[in-house]
N, C-alpha and C positions, 0 to 999 in steps of 0.2 A: 695537642695534648691538653686535657683538662685536669684540674685539681680541686679537691674539696677537703677542708679540715673540719671534722665533726665538732671540735672545740669552739668553732665560730657560732655554733648553735647550742651545744651542751658544754658549758664552762667546765674545764678540768679534763675533758676527754682529749687524748693525744692521738686518736686515730686520724689518719689522712688517707685519701683515696685518689688515685690517678687512673685515667682512662682516656681513650681516644675521643670520647664524646660524652655528653651529659647522660645518655642512656647507660653507658658503662659505669658512670659514677653512681647512678641510682641503683644499678644492679648490685653494687658492693655496699652502698650505704644503707639501703633498706634492711637487709638481713642484719647488719651491724646494729642499727637502731633497735630492732626487735630483740636481739640477743643481749645487748649490753645496756640498753636504756629502757626496755619494756615498752617501746613505742610500736604498737601493733598496727596502727593505721596511719598512713601518710595523708593528712588532710590537704586540701588545696592550698591552705595558708602555709603549711610546713613545706610543701613542694615549692611554692613560690619563694620562700625564704632561702631554701637550699639552692635553688637555681640562681638567685641573686648573689650567692656567695661562692659559686663555682668560678674559678679563674682559669685563664688560659696560660699555660706554661710552655 
């Protein structure tokens, strides 16, 4: 199981996501980033940052 905390990228955000794999994390986090933070494009740099902060639980 994988876990990602949005607050690790966007200070003050309490959203966390869990999924079986990284693809599942991105499937949840990308719509959240667009709706809650106005991030409409996941740049390669942002993707790399998120991947580096996904943990195995």
